[in-house]
C-alpha positions, 0 to 999 in steps of 0.5 A: 241505767242511773244505778249502773252509772253511779255504781262505784262512784260517790254522788254529791248527795252521798258525799253530803251524807258522809260528811254529815255522819262524820260531823255528828260523830266528831261532835259526839267525840268532842262532847265526850272529851269535854264531859270526862274528868279530867277533860280529854285535852288530847282528843280535843287537840285531835278534833281541832286538827282534823278535817273541819276543825271544831265546826262551830263557834259554840264548840270553840267557846268550850274547847279553845280555853282547854287548848290554851290550858286556861283554868276554869275559874278564870273563865267566869270572871268579869273583865276589869275596867280599862283606863284609857287616859294616859295609856301609852298604847291607846292612840296606836290601838285606836288607829288600828281598830278604826282601820279594822272595818273589814274584819267585821261581818259585812252587813253588821249594823254600825251600832253593833260594830262600833260596840265591838270595836270599843270592846276590842280596844278594851281587851287589848289595853287590858292585856297590856296593862296586866302584862307590862312586859308585853309590847303592842305591835300592829297586827295584834288587833287582827288576832284579838278581833278573831277571838272577840267575834268567836267567844265574846269579850269576857272569854276573849280577854282571858284567852288572848292574855294566855295566848299573848304570854305563850304563842305570841310572846315573841312578837310582843318583845320590844324589838323584832329580833325573835320575830325575825328568828321565827321567819328564818324557819321558812326558807329551810322548810321550803328547801327541804321540800323543794330546793328549786323553789328555795334556790329561785327565791334566794336568787331573787333575794326576796327574803321573808318579809312577805310572810310577816303579816301572815305570821304575826296575825295568824293569817287573820289580816290577809284572809277575807273569809272568816270561816277560813280564819277560824279554821286556821285558829283551831289548827294553830291553837292545837299545835306547836307555836311554830306551826304558823310558819309551817303553814306559810311554807306550804302556801309558798310550796303550793304556788310552786308554778306561779313562783317559778314562772315569775320574773326572778326579781325581788320586787316581782317575787315579793309582790306575787307572794304577798298577794295570798290567794283566797281560794286555797285548799285549806284542809289539804294545806293544813294536813301538809303543814302537819306532815312537814312538822312531823318530818322536819321538826323545829329542832332539826331546822334550828341550825339552818334557821340561824344560817338564814339569819344574814339574808333575813336581817338585811331584808328586815333592816330595809323593812324597818327603815321603810316603816320608820320613814312613814312616821310623821316626825320622820317625814318632817325630819327627812324633808328638812334634811332634803331641803338642807342637802339641796341648799348644800348642793347649790353651794358645794357641788354635786355629791357622788352616791355610792351604791350599796351591795344587795344582800295517831303519832302524827297528831301526838307530835303536832299537839306538843304545845309546851304551855309551861314554857312562857318564853314563846315559840323561839324559846321553845326551839332553843330549849329543844336544841343544843345550840347556844343562841340566847345571847346572840338572839337576845331571847331573854331580855 
C-alpha cells in the first residue's frame, strides 16, 4: 500500500537524494572549471546563476575572484595599512560600521565581531584611498561586510576594489544622478510585464525610492538571512551590472496582489513596498529576473528609462531634501529660520502658503558583464544604445 501510494510522486527523502546528487554534480563541475587552463569562467557563471548558486563560502573564495576577473597575482597580496587620521571619510564610515551589528551572525563573540568591524573600516578606507575618484555612500558598508564575512579581509580588499570600479561605480559618483538613472529602469520593466501594477504605482506617484536601499546594497541591508544575501551575490556577480534592478522588479511583480489591494496613496504604497518580505521564493525570483533580462534587455528599455526620469527626479529631490535636513548643521539652521520666521510673523502678519503641485542562450546573455568597461552599469546601457545621453545625465564627469 505504501508502495502504491508513493508511485508517481517524489517523497521528501527522494527529493533530498535528488538535491544531494545535483549538488555533488555541481561541485564536480565547478572543480573541473577551476582546474582547466585557462579557467572556464563561462561554466562558473552558469554555476553561480543556476539553482543553489555556489553552495559554500569555500567555493565562493575560489569563484568570486574569477567572476570579477581579478588577476591571480593580486589575490596573494597582503592588504596595505590604512591611515585613519585626517581621512575625510573616516567619521561617516565609523558611524555606519557601528550601526551594522545586525549584519554579523547572531551569537558571534563581541571580540570577534569588533575585530571584523575594524577590518571592515580598513577595507572601505583602503579602497577609497586607492581610488580617489570614488565617493563613499551610506549603504556601501553593507556590501563590503558581505565580502568580508565570506572571503576574509585580504580577499575582500581586492574583490571590493574591483567591484567598486565596475558594478558599483555609478553609486560612487559625487551625485546621485547615475543612481537615479539606474532606478529609472524599474518602472519600464514592470510596465512590460504587468501594466496594471505599473499604472497603479504611477497613479499613486510612489516613484522608485523604496528600492534605493535594495539597489545600492545589493539587498544586503534589507534581508535578514545571510544565506539569501550571498545567494543573490552569486547571481549578481555572474550577471550584467543592471541585474539587481531586474531583481527589484520581480519582487514588486511577485507582490502584485498586495500592491493592487493597497490604498492608492503614495505614503501607503511606499510603506508597503519598502517592507520587503523575508520569505521570498528566491530561486524562482532569480530565474524570473534572468528571463526578464533576456526578454527585455537594457538596450530595449533605455528610451523608456529616460521617459521616467521626470517622476524619479521629482521623487529624489524630496528624498535628498529629507536626507539633508537630518544633518545636525541643517537642523540647527532650520531651527534658527523657524525662530526668525515666528518673530516676523508676529510683526508682519500671517504668511499665505502656496501649495506646490505633486508630481543555455539564456545563460550566455545573462553573463554579459562588460568588465572592460570601467564606467559602470549606466554607462554600459549607454554604450549599448544609440541614445546620446551623456551630457544630460552627466555620465562622464
